[in-house]
N, C-alpha and C positions, 0 to 999 in steps of 0.2 A: 504493500500500500504506500509506504514511504517513497519507494523508488518511482512508482507511477506518478505520484503527486509532484515529485521533484522534476521529472521529465516534462510533465505538462507545464510547470512554471517556467522552465528554461525555453520551451518551445514558444510560449507566449511572448517572451522577450524579443524573439527574432522574427515574429510574424509581422506582416505589413498590414496596418489597419486601413480600412476603407469605409467610406460612408457615402450615401446619396440621400437627397431630400427632394420630394415631390411637393411643389407649391402650386396648386391649381394645375395648369397645363405645362408648367415649367419644371424640368428635371435638372437639378444641380448636382454635379458629380465632384465638385471641389468646394466643400464646405469646411471652413477652418475651425468652427466651434459650434457645439450645441449642448444644451442641458435639458434633461428630462427629470421632472419631479413627480414621484408617485407616493401616495399616502393613503392608507386605508381609513384614516380618520377624516379625510376630505372627500367631497363628492367628485371632484375633478382632478385628473392628472394634468400637468401643464408642461409646456416645452418652450425653450427660447433658442432661436437659431441665429447665428451670426454669419452673414454673407460677406465674403471677402471683397475688398475694394475693386479687384479686377473684374467683378461682375457688374460694374457700373453700366455697361452696355451689353446687351445680349440680343443677337440677331437684329442689330441696328436700332434697337429700342432700349430705353432706360429700363433697368430691372424692375423699377417701381411701377412701370406701366403694365407689367405682365402677370401680376397676381394682385388680389385684393382681399379685404376683410371678408370672411365667410368662405373663402376657398378651402378645399380639402387639403390636408397635409399628411404625408407619410414619411417617416424618418426610418432609415435602415442603416445598420453598421455591422461590421464584423472584421474578420482577418482574412487576408489573401483572397479577397473577392467573394467570400462566403457571407453574403449580406442577409441579415435577419431583421424583420420588422420590430422596431422598439416602440414606436408611437404612431397612432392614427388619430387625427383630429381635424381642427379647423383653425384658420387664422383669426385671432381676436384683435390684434393691434400690430401696426407696422411703424417702426421708428425710421424716419426718412433720412437721418444722418448717415454718414459713412464711417465705419461699415454699417450696412443696413441690418437692423435687428428685428426679427419677427417673433411675436409672442403668440402662443397657440394654446387652445384648450382641447381636451380630448373629445371623444364622441358624445359627451354629454352637452356639447355646445348647443345643439338644436333645442335641448330642454330649456335653455335660458330664453329662447324666443317665444315660449308659450305663455299663456295667461289663463288662470282658472279662478272661478268663484264657485265654491262647493261647500255644502254643509252636511256633515255626517252626524245624524242625531242618534242613530241606532247604537245600543250598547254593545252589539256584537260586531261592529265594524272592524275589519282586519287590515293589517298592513298590505296584504296581497290585493285586497279589493281597492284600496286607495291608489296603489301603484298602477294597477290595471286601468284605472280611470284616467290617470294623468300621463301615462307613457304609452303611446300607441305602439302596437306590435311592429309597425313599419319603421319605428325609430330604432328599437333594440329589443332583445329578449331579456326578461327580468326573472331572476330566481330569488325567492325570499321565503322566510318561514311564515306560517299562517298565524302570527301572533295577533292578539286582540289589541286594537288601539282604542276603540270606543268612540266617544264623541270627538269630532275634529272639525275645525273650521279652516277653509282656504279662502282668503280674501284678496283677490287681485294679485295672485302670486304665481310665478312660473313653476313648472314641474321641478326645476333645479332647486329653487328656494324651498319648496315643500319637502323635497328629499333631504336637504341639508337640515331642515328643522326636525324632521323625524329622526335623523341620525343622532342629533344632539340631545333630543328629548328622551330617546329610548336606548341610548348606549349602543347604537348600531355601527357596524363597519361596512364599507362598500368596496367593491373592486370591479373595474370594467376591463374585460379582456376578451379579445376575439368577438366583439359585438354582443357579449353577454354581460349584463349588469347583475352582480351578485350582492345582495344586501342581507345582512344577518347579524345576530348577536355575536359579539367578539369571540367567545370561546367555542361556540359551535362552528364559527367561521374557520377557526384554526384547524379543525379536524380534517378538512379537505385540502390542506395546504400542500403545495408541491415542495419536495425536499431537495436541498442542496447541501454541500459540505465545504467548509473552509478549514484548512489546516494552517494554523498560525505560523507565519514565517515561510510557508511553502507556496501556496497559491493565493496569497494576500499581498496587498500593496501598502496598506497603512492600518495600524492597529490603534484604535482609540477606545478600547474596551477598559472597563474597570471591574475588578472582581470584588463583590461585596458579599458579606455573610448576613443571613437573615436577621440575626440579632442586632445588626447595625441599622436595619431598615425600620424606622419608626413610622408605621403607616396605620391609618384608621380609615375604614370605608363606611360611608353612609349610603345605604341602599334604599332606593325609593321605587315602589311599584305604583304605577298609575292605573287604577282600576277603571273598568268601562263606565262606571257611574260617576267618574270624575274625582272620587276620593282617593287618597294616597295612603299606602302602607309604608312605614319607615322603620328600618332597623339599623343599628350601628355595630360593627365588629372591628376587632383589631386592637392596636395599642391604645391604652388609656392615658398615656403620658400627655400632659398639657401641651407639649411642644411637638407632638406627632403631626405629620402632614396628613390632612384629611382629604379624601377624594370622594366624589359623589358618583354613585352608580345608578343609572336609570333603567328600569325594566318595565315591560308591558304586563299588566295584570290580567285577570284577578289573581292575587296571591295572598296566602296567609303569612303571618310573621315567620312561622317555622320554615315555610317554603322559601321565603325571601332570604332568611338568614342562611340557609343552606347554599343558595346561589352566591351570596356575598362571601361566605367562607371559601367557596371554590375559587372565586376571584382572588381573594387574599392569598391563598396558597400558591397561586400562579405568579403573584407579584412579590411575595415575601419569600425569598429563596436564597440559597447559596449559589451564586453564579454571576454571570456577566451582565453589565448594563453598558450603554453607550453605543458606539458604532465601529464597524470594521469595513475596510474597503478592499475590493478585489478587482480583477480584470473584467473584460467583456464576458468571459466565460469563467464560471457558470453564469447563465443569464438569470440572475435573481430578480425578483419583482416584489413589490409591496404585497403582503398577504401570503407570501411563501414562507416555508420553514427553513431555517439555517442551522445546521449542526456545526458546532465549533469544536475542533479537536486541537489539543495542545500536546505536542510530543514531550515537552519538558515538564508539563504539569497536567498529566492526564486526569487527575482528580477534579479538575476544573471544567471538564468537558460538559457540554449540554446542547440541547436543541431549543431554539427560540423562534417565535414569530417575528417576521420582519415587518415593522410598522411603516417604515419609509425607505425608499431607495432613490438616491440622486445619481443619475447616470450622466456622465460628462464625456464629451469627445473633444479632444484638443490636439492640434498639430504637435504641440511640444510635450505634453504629458501623457498622451495616449487615451485609451478608453478606460474609464474608472466607474465602478459601481460602489457607492457608499451606502452601506446597509445600517440603518438605525434599528436597534432591537426593541421589541415590546416585551411581552411576558414569556416566561419559560414554559416550554412544552414537555420537556422531559430530560 
């Protein structure tokens, strides 16, 4: 295993990185920089593309005349011509200075252009029902649990704003990949995560991890379940120290205090552990994404090994520093 990992790391050092970006009808094969930001706590992944100065003219026209806000964007990169799609979305903003910088949102962009006024009075209204009403099947396929939301009001809001509100109110994670929007509770969400492995010092570029022991983590969790009738059930678990950091967990009801306490303790066990926090960066391969699982192995300190949910990935492509995936860790999976 060690030999295989070392061979892969050495190979990556000598591979030629390549990238191309499709902006509307324009295909750019000489992009100097781009950055992609993925986060399961946010509704939208974003990208920023920097177009070199030598693209001032293309086919006799200014580059700025050849694409516009709302045009589709596809970003691909890889090694030795093996290009893989890293981002699909739409142009949100174009900075006209040189070099030209293009800001993009992922495929949730059309959801920002919608507007709804809806009232859900029924106590049995579910998340699945609300999302089916505001996201047409022609936009994207949606996968979500059938949790009860209950009474809910949409007042001149886009589908994007509604989704963001539901995520924040009920502790949901989201991930958009291959045209499928997955929305769910954080810890159920992790059960279907794709697995990757980093070996510290072998197939990694930068290590910003910190190892912490659970007795050092003074955390308290306030769990709130919003019941269909609008009433809330609340329990608190964790450290009783006055200086402990308190986090609020939102769940959809109905729930008894015992049911809610069990969920809250499950969350606490995943957050209060012996293991790593922080971020670790790798190369283009393995192609980690937010919502994936990352197993971290340490040859020198194997007792510190573990598997973690990746909360955020920042993918950067730069002529000088290569392709980097910075993975910020969430809770421990095992």
